[in-house]
PAZAPA-4460 file (N, C-alpha, C; in steps of 0.05 Angstrom, whole numbers, plus 32768, in hexadecimal, padded with zeros to 4 digits):
% residues 200
    n_x    n_y    n_z   ca_x   ca_y   ca_z    c_x    c_y    c_z   seq   type   mol
   8016   7FEA   8001   7FFE   8009   7FF9   800A   800F   8006     1      M     A
   8034   801F   800A   8031   8022   800C   8042   8031   7FF6     2      N     A
   8047   8020   7FE9   805C   8028   7FD3   8044   8031   7FB9     3      H     A
   8037   8032   7FBF   8017   8037   7FA5   8018   8060   7FB7     4      L     A
   801A   8062   7FC4   8017   8079   7FD5   802D   8085   7FC8     5      K     A
   8045   8075   7FC8   8062   807E   7FC9   8058   8088   7F9D     6      K     A
   8056   8084   7F8F   804E   8075   7F6C   803D   8094   7F6C     7      E     A
   8027   8094   7F72   8018   80AA   7F76   8021   80CB   7F78     8      N     A
   8031   80C3   7F99   803E   80DC   7F9E   8051   80E7   7F7F     9      A     A
   805D   80D8   7F7A   8068   80DB   7F5D   8065   80D7   7F4B    10      G     A
   8048   80D1   7F48   8044   80E4   7F27   8034   80FD   7F2F    11      V     A
   8025   8109   7F43   8022   8119   7F47   803B   813B   7F4F    12      E     A
   8047   8129   7F55   8062   8144   7F54   8061   813F   7F39    13      K     A
   8066   8122   7F2D   806C   812B   7F06   804D   813C   7EFA    14      Q     A
   8049   8140   7EFD   802C   814D   7EF9   8033   816E   7EF2    15      L     A
   803C   816A   7F12   803B   8189   7F21   8052   8196   7F10    16      L     A
   8068   8184   7F0F   8078   8193   7F07   807B   819B   7EDE    17      S     A
   806B   8194   7EDB   805B   8191   7EBC   804E   81A7   7EBF    18      R     A
   8038   81AD   7ECC   8028   81C5   7ECD   803D   81DE   7ED4    19      R     A
   804C   81D7   7EEA   805E   81F3   7EEC   806C   81FC   7ED4    20      E     A
   807A   81E2   7EC6   8087   81E7   7EA9   8079   81F6   7E9E    21      A     A
   805A   81EC   7E94   805B   8209   7E7E   8040   821F   7E8E    22      L     A
   803C   821F   7EA5   8040   823E   7EB0   805B   824E   7EA9    23      K     A
   8074   823E   7EAF   8087   824B   7EB7   808F   8253   7E8A    24      A     A
   8086   8244   7E7E   8089   824B   7E66   807B   825B   7E59    25      L     A
   8061   825D   7E5A   804A   827B   7E55   8056   8289   7E5D    26      T     A
   8062   8299   7E72   806B   82B0   7E85   807C   82B4   7E7A    27      A     A
   8096   82A1   7E76   80AF   82AF   7E63   809C   82B1   7E46    28      L     A
   8087   82AD   7E32   808A   82B2   7E16   8073   82C9   7E18    29      G     A
   805F   82D2   7E2B   805A   82E8   7E34   8065   82FB   7E33    30      G     A
   8081   82FD   7E48   8095   8312   7E4B   80A9   8312   7E37    31      A     A
   80AC   8302   7E24   80BD   8304   7E0B   809D   8314   7DF7    32      A     A
   808A   8318   7DFA   8073   832A   7DDD   8086   833B   7DF4    33      T     A
   807F   834D   7E05   8072   8365   7E18   8095   8372   7E05    34      L     A
   80B5   8368   7E0C   80C7   8374   7E03   80D0   8375   7DE7    35      L     A
   80AB   8361   7DD4   80B3   8373   7DBB   80A1   8389   7DBA    36      M     A
   8094   8394   7DC5   8078   839E   7DBD   808E   83C0   7DBB    37      L     A
   808C   83D3   7DAD   8095   83EE   7DB2   808C   83FB   7DC9    38      P     A
   80A2   8414   7DC7   809D   8420   7DDE   8085   8435   7DE3    39      N     A
   8081   843A   7DB9   807A   845A   7DB5   806D   8446   7DA5    40      K     A
   804E   844A   7D9D   8032   8441   7D94   8037   8455   7D72    41      W     A
   803D   8452   7D57   803E   8457   7D48   8024   845C   7D36    42      E     A
   8022   846E   7D24   800B   846E   7D10   800F   844D   7CFE    43      K     A
   7FF1   8443   7CFA   8003   8434   7CE0   7FF9   8438   7CC7    44      P     A
   8014   8425   7CBB   800B   843A   7C97   7FFD   842F   7C8F    45      L     A
   7FEE   8432   7C77   7FE2   8424   7C5E   7FE5   8430   7C50    46      V     A
   7FEE   8424   7C37   7FED   8426   7C1D   7FCC   8427   7C16    47      Q     A
   7FCA   8440   7BFE   7FBA   843B   7BE6   7FBF   843A   7BCD    48      V     A
   7FB0   8428   7BC0   7FB3   842E   7BA3   7F92   8421   7B96    49      G     A
   7F98   8422   7B82   7F85   8414   7B6D   7F7E   83F8   7B67    50      A     A
   7F70   83EA   7B66   7F64   83C4   7B65   7F75   83D1   7B41    51      L     A
   7F7E   83BD   7B33   7F83   83B4   7B1C   7F5A   83B2   7B11    52      P     A
   7F5F   83BF   7AF6   7F3F   83AE   7AED   7F2B   839B   7AF6    53      V     A
   7F48   838A   7AF6   7F38   8360   7AF7   7F3B   835D   7B09    54      F     A
   7F45   8363   7B23   7F32   8374   7B46   7F1F   8377   7B52    55      A     A
   7F1B   838A   7B3F   7F04   83A4   7B51   7EEB   8391   7B45    56      Q     A
   7EDC   8398   7B55   7EC1   8389   7B5B   7EA6   8397   7B40    57      A     A
   7E9D   838A   7B36   7E88   838F   7B21   7E71   8397   7B2A    58      T     A
   7E68   83B4   7B32   7E4A   83BF   7B2D   7E3B   83B9   7B26    59      P     A
   7E1F   83B4   7B42   7E0F   83AA   7B38   7DFD   83AA   7B38    60      T     A
   7DE9   83A6   7B23   7DD5   83B2   7B17   7DB6   83A1   7B22    61      C     A
   7DAE   83A0   7B2E   7D91   83A6   7B37   7D78   83AA   7B2E    62      S     A
   7D70   83BD   7B10   7D63   83C0   7B15   7D54   83A9   7B01    63      E     A
   7D3B   83AD   7AF9   7D2A   8396   7AF0   7D2E   839F   7ACA    64      P     A
   7D2C   838B   7AB0   7D26   8391   7AA3   7D0D   8390   7A97    65      S     A
   7D03   83A2   7A8F   7CDD   83AA   7A7D   7CE6   839A   7A6A    66      T     A
   7CCE   8389   7A5E   7CCF   837F   7A50   7CAD   8385   7A3A    67      I     A
   7CA5   8384   7A29   7C91   838D   7A0E   7C8E   8376   79FA    68      S     A
   7C72   8388   79F3   7C6C   837D   79D2   7C7D   836A   79CD    69      N     A
   7C6A   8350   79E4   7C6D   8330   79D9   7C59   832E   79C4    70      L     A
   7C62   8317   79BD   7C52   8313   799B   7C62   82F0   799C    71      S     A
   7C4E   82F1   7985   7C4D   82C7   7987   7C41   82C9   7964    72      V     A
   7C5C   82B6   7956   7C51   82B7   7933   7C3C   8299   7927    73      S     A
   7C39   8296   791E   7C24   828C   7918   7C36   826D   7919    74      D     A
   7C26   8265   7917   7C37   8243   7911   7C4F   8242   78FB    75      R     A
   7C65   8231   790C   7C75   8238   78F6   7C89   821F   78E7    76      Q     A
   7C80   8205   78F2   7C81   81EC   78ED   7C7C   81D7   7906    77      G     A
   7C7D   81D0   7901   7C85   81A8   790D   7C99   81AE   7925    78      G     A
   7C97   81A7   7940   7CB0   81A0   794D   7CA8   818A   795E    79      C     A
   7CC8   8184   7970   7CC3   8173   7981   7CC4   8179   799C    80      D     A
   7CB5   8180   79B1   7CBB   818D   79C7   7CC5   8170   79D9    81      P     A
   7CC5   8160   79DA   7CC4   8147   79E8   7CA4   8134   79E9    82      G     A
   7CB4   811A   79FE   7C9E   8113   7A06   7C94   8106   79F0    83      G     A
   7CA6   80FF   79DE   7C97   80F4   79CB   7C6F   80FD   79B5    84      G     A
   7C75   8108   79C1   7C50   8119   79AF   7C60   8137   799E    85      E     A
   7C52   812D   798C   7C58   8154   7977   7C4C   816E   7979    86      P     A
   7C5C   817F   7965   7C60   8196   7980   7C61   81A9   7966    87      G     A
   7C51   81B9   7967   7C44   81D7   794B   7C66   81E9   7964    88      D     A
   7C6C   81F3   7946   7C8A   8207   7951   7C81   822D   7945    89      L     A
   7C8C   823C   7960   7C80   8258   7959   7C9C   826E   796A    90      F     A
   7C91   8274   7953   7CAA   8297   7965   7C9F   82A3   797C    91      S     A
   7CAC   82A5   7990   7CB1   82BA   799F   7CB2   82D2   79A8    92      V     A
   7CB3   82EC   79A5   7CBA   82FD   79A2   7CB3   8313   79B5    93      G     A
   7CCB   832C   79C0   7CC2   8337   79D9   7CD4   8355   79D7    94      L     A
   7CD1   8360   79DA   7CE2   8382   79D7   7CF1   837C   7A00    95      S     A
   7CFC   8389   7A03   7D09   838A   7A1F   7D1B   83AE   7A22    96      Y     A
   7D1B   83B6   7A36   7D23   83CE   7A3B   7D3C   83C0   7A5E    97      T     A
   7D55   83C7   7A58   7D68   83BE   7A7A   7D78   83CD   7A71    98      D     A
   7D73   83EA   7A95   7D87   8400   7A8F   7D9E   83FA   7AA0    99      T     A
   7DAA   83DE   7AA0   7DCA   83D2   7AAD   7DC7   83CA   7A87   100      C     A
   7DC2   83BC   7A77   7DCF   83A5   7A63   7DD4   8388   7A6D   101      G     A
   7DC9   838B   7A77   7DC6   836A   7A87   7DC1   834F   7A84   102      L     A
   7DB0   8358   7A6C   7DA9   8342   7A61   7DAF   8332   7A4C   103      I     A
   7DC6   8335   7A34   7DD4   832A   7A30   7DE5   8313   7A3D   104      P     A
   7DF3   8320   7A5B   7DFD   8311   7A73   7DEE   82F3   7A7E   105      D     A
   7DEF   82E3   7A72   7DE0   82CC   7A7E   7DBA   82CC   7A81   106      Q     A
   7DA9   82D3   7A74   7D96   82DE   7A73   7D82   82C7   7A6F   107      A     A
   7D6B   82CA   7A75   7D5E   82A6   7A76   7D43   82BC   7A6F   108      R     A
   7D34   82B6   7A5C   7D21   82B3   7A53   7D0E   8299   7A6C   109      L     A
   7CF3   82A1   7A7C   7CE3   828B   7A8A   7CC5   8293   7A7B   110      R     A
   7CB3   8274   7A75   7CA3   8270   7A70   7C98   8267   7A77   111      A     A
   7C7C   826E   7A81   7C64   825C   7A8F   7C54   8251   7A7C   112      T     A
   7C44   823E   7A77   7C37   823C   7A5F   7C10   8232   7A6F   113      F     A
   7C01   8236   7A6C   7BE7   822C   7A6F   7BD7   8224   7A5F   114      E     A
   7BCB   820A   7A60   7BBB   8202   7A3C   7B97   8207   7A48   115      F     A
   7B97   820F   7A31   7B76   8207   7A41   7B6E   8200   7A23   116      L     A
   7B52   81EE   7A2B   7B34   81F0   7A40   7B44   81E1   7A68   117      P     A
   7B5D   81D1   7A53   7B6B   81BB   7A7A   7B6D   81CA   7A8A   118      S     A
   7B7A   81E2   7A88   7B80   81F3   7A99   7BA0   81E1   7A9C   119      R     A
   7BBB   81D1   7A96   7BD1   81C8   7A9C   7BE3   81CF   7A9A   120      F     A
   7BF6   81D0   7AA7   7C07   81F2   7AA5   7C20   81DC   7AAD   121      T     A
   7C39   81F5   7A9D   7C47   81EA   7A8C   7C60   8202   7A9D   122      D     A
   7C7A   81F3   7A95   7C90   820E   7A9D   7CAC   8209   7A7F   123      S     A
   7CB9   821B   7A85   7CCC   821B   7A73   7CE8   8236   7A6D   124      S     A
   7CFE   8224   7A75   7D16   8242   7A7D   7D25   823F   7A70   125      E     A
   7D33   8250   7A63   7D54   824C   7A49   7D5D   8265   7A53   126      V     A
   7D74   8268   7A4F   7D8A   8278   7A52   7D92   8284   7A33   127      V     A
   7D80   8293   7A2C   7D92   82B2   7A12   7DA9   82A7   7A19   128      L     A
   7DA7   82A2   79FA   7DCB   829F   79F5   7DC2   82C0   79D9   129      G     A
   7DDF   82CB   79BD   7DE1   82DB   79B7   7DCF   82D8   799C   130      P     A
   7DC2   82BB   7995   7DBB   82BF   797A   7D96   82CB   798A   131      I     A
   7D95   82C8   799A   7D6B   82CF   79A6   7D71   82EA   79A8   132      N     A
   7D8F   8307   79AE   7D8C   8315   79B5   7D90   832A   79A6   133      I     A
   7D7F   833C   79A3   7D85   835F   7991   7D86   8371   79AA   134      T     A
   7DAB   838C   79A7   7DA0   838D   79AC   7DA6   83B0   79A4   135      G     A
   7DA4   83C4   79B1   7DAE   83E1   79AC   7DC6   83EB   79A7   136      N     A
   7DCE   83F5   7997   7DEC   83FF   799D   7DFE   8412   79A9   137      E     A
   7DEF   840F   79B9   7DF5   8418   79E0   7E02   8400   79EA   138      S     A
   7DF4   83DC   79D9   7E03   83D1   79E5   7DD9   83C0   79F6   139      G     A
   7DDC   83B9   7A07   7DC4   83A7   79FA   7DB2   83AE   7A1C   140      F     A
   7DA9   83D1   7A1D   7D93   83E0   7A2E   7D72   83DC   7A22   141      T     A
   7D7B   83D4   7A09   7D5E   83D2   79F5   7D62   83C0   79DD   142      Q     A
   7D53   83A9   79E0   7D50   83A5   79CC   7D35   8385   79C4   143      G     A
   7D3A   837D   79B5   7D23   8361   79B2   7D34   8354   79B6   144      D     A
   7D21   832A   79BD   7D25   831B   79C7   7D11   8302   79BA   145      I     A
   7D16   82F2   79A5   7D06   82DD   799F   7D15   82BB   7999   146      V     A
   7CFE   82AC   79A6   7D14   829B   79AA   7CF7   8285   799F   147      V     A
   7D01   826D   7994   7CE7   8252   7989   7CDC   8247   79A6   148      P     A
   7CC1   8239   799C   7CB2   8231   79B0   7CA6   8221   79AA   149      I     A
   7CA9   8204   79B0   7C94   81ED   799D   7C88   81DE   79B2   150      C     A
   7C65   81E3   79B2   7C53   81E6   79C0   7C3C   81C8   79B7   151      V     A
   7C3E   81B9   79CD   7C35   819F   79C5   7C0F   81A7   79D0   152      A     A
   7C04   81A5   79C1   7BE6   81B7   79C2   7BDA   81A0   79DD   153      F     A
   7BE0   8176   79D1   7BD0   8171   79E3   7BAC   816F   79D5   154      G     A
   7B96   816A   79DF   7B86   816C   79DA   7B79   8193   79DA   155      S     A
   7B85   819F   79EF   7B80   81B0   79E6   7B78   81CE   79DE   156      D     A
   7B70   81E4   79D7   7B63   81EE   79C3   7B79   8212   79C0   157      T     A
   7B83   8218   79E3   7B92   8229   79E1   7BAA   8221   79FA   158      S     A
   7BBB   8233   79F3   7BDA   8238   7A0B   7BDE   825D   7A08   159      V     A
   7BE0   8264   7A34   7BDF   8275   7A32   7BFB   827E   7A3F   160      N     A
   7C12   8286   7A22   7C33   8299   7A31   7C30   82A2   7A41   161      L     A
   7C40   82A3   7A5F   7C3E   82B6   7A6B   7C64   82C2   7A6C   162      T     A
   7C74   82CD   7A61   7C8C   82CF   7A61   7C9C   82E2   7A7A   163      V     A
   7CB7   82E6   7A7F   7CBE   82F1   7A8C   7CDF   82F1   7A87   164      S     A
   7CF7   8307   7A80   7D0C   82FD   7A7D   7D18   8307   7A9A   165      V     A
   7D2B   82F9   7AA0   7D40   8304   7ABE   7D5B   82F9   7AB3   166      I     A
   7D67   831C   7AB6   7D7A   8333   7AA4   7D8F   8324   7AB5   167      N     A
   7DB0   8328   7ABF   7DD0   8322   7ABF   7DCE   8315   7AE8   168      G     A
   7DB7   8333   7AE2   7DBA   8337   7B08   7DAC   8325   7B1B   169      S     A
   7D9C   8308   7B03   7D8A   82F7   7B1C   7D6A   8310   7B14   170      W     A
   7D62   8323   7B11   7D4F   8336   7B13   7D3B   8331   7AF7   171      T     A
   7D2A   8326   7B00   7D09   8320   7AF4   7D05   833F   7AE8   172      A     A
   7CF7   833F   7AD3   7CEE   8354   7AC2   7CC5   8348   7AC6   173      S     A
   7CBF   835F   7ABC   7C9B   835F   7AC2   7C91   8348   7AB2   174      N     A
   7C7E   8340   7AAA   7C77   832E   7AA6   7C6A   8334   7A8D   175      E     A
   7C5C   8326   7A73   7C50   8322   7A5E   7C3D   8312   7A4F   176      L     A
   7C1D   830A   7A4E   7C0E   82EE   7A45   7C08   82F4   7A2C   177      T     A
   7C0C   82E1   7A1E   7C0A   82EB   7A06   7BF4   82C8   79FA   178      A     A
   7BDE   82C1   79F7   7BCC   82AC   79E4   7BDC   8299   79D1   179      G     A
   7BDC   8285   79CF   7BE0   827E   79B2   7BCB   825F   79B1   180      I     A
   7BC1   825E   7999   7BA5   825A   7996   7BBD   823A   7986   181      A     A
   7BA4   8226   798C   7BAC   8212   797A   7BA8   820E   7960   182      N     A
   7BBD   820A   7944   7BB9   821A   7930   7BAB   81F6   7925   183      P     A
   7B9F   81FF   7906   7B93   81EB   78F2   7BA3   81DF   78ED   184      S     A
   7BA0   81D2   78EF   7BB4   81BB   78DA   7BCF   81B6   78FE   185      G     A
   7BC7   81B3   7912   7BDC   81AE   791D   7BE9   8192   7915   186      S     A
   7BFA   8199   7920   7C0A   817B   7931   7BF5   816B   7944   187      A     A
   7BF3   817D   7953   7BEC   816E   7962   7BC8   8167   796E   188      T     A
   7BCA   8150   7976   7BA7   8142   796E   7BAB   812C   798D   189      Q     A
   7BA4   8144   79A3   7BB3   8128   79B4   7BC2   8135   79BF   190      G     A
   7BBE   8117   79D0   7BDF   811A   79E9   7BE3   812C   7A05   191      G     A
   7BF8   812E   7A05   7C03   8134   7A1E   7C05   8150   7A14   192      Q     A
   7BFE   8167   7A29   7C08   8180   7A14   7C26   8186   7A2B   193      Q     A
   7C39   8196   7A1A   7C54   8199   7A25   7C55   81B4   7A10   194      R     A
   7C6D   81C1   7A15   7C7E   81D8   7A0D   7C9D   81E1   7A17   195      V     A
   7CA1   81E2   79FF   7CCE   81E3   7A04   7CD3   81F0   79F3   196      T     A
   7CE3   820B   7A03   7CF7   8220   79F7   7D05   8210   79E8   197      I     A
   7D06   8210   79D5   7D1F   8207   79C3   7D36   822D   79C4   198      L     A
   7D48   820B   79C3   7D64   821D   79C5   7D73   821E   79AC   199      E     A
   7D7C   8235   799F   7D86   823B   7988   7DA2   8221   7983   200      P     A
***
């Protein structure tokens, strides 16, 4: 029993000596840091310069685009909207005003469709490219957008098309709606309703 007490006493003394060593090292480190501090504080030096053009932040513009003059052409032929149903090809055009000039910068056309009389709804979105967009002399602050769409009417007689444009700063424009009648001689006779915005 006395043998165990002697061993425990030795361990306690060893633990205490480690703590004392750590305390002593901490005190010495703090003293060395204090010796490194200057006697008198000086004003910090700041160098000012211009960033290179590529490193400067691009100003963001959050103004939404405005769209107008939504039009839909007559049927231009047959097409495949996907899903195995034959469709009718139309051309959708609209005008835009974008004070930020951000229409060509990853702009998207978003469209929703409501078929009548069934009230079946569908939607589609496409990234606009240079083939779809025209601009004015001062950039792309005004211009026109034209996209082909393929519509499978199923057994419905018409579809209401609602469109908006999301510009390069992800700001949505106003919405416009136009009706498209199921053309006589349509390729679609029954089947599933479907609309696809075709990429050029």
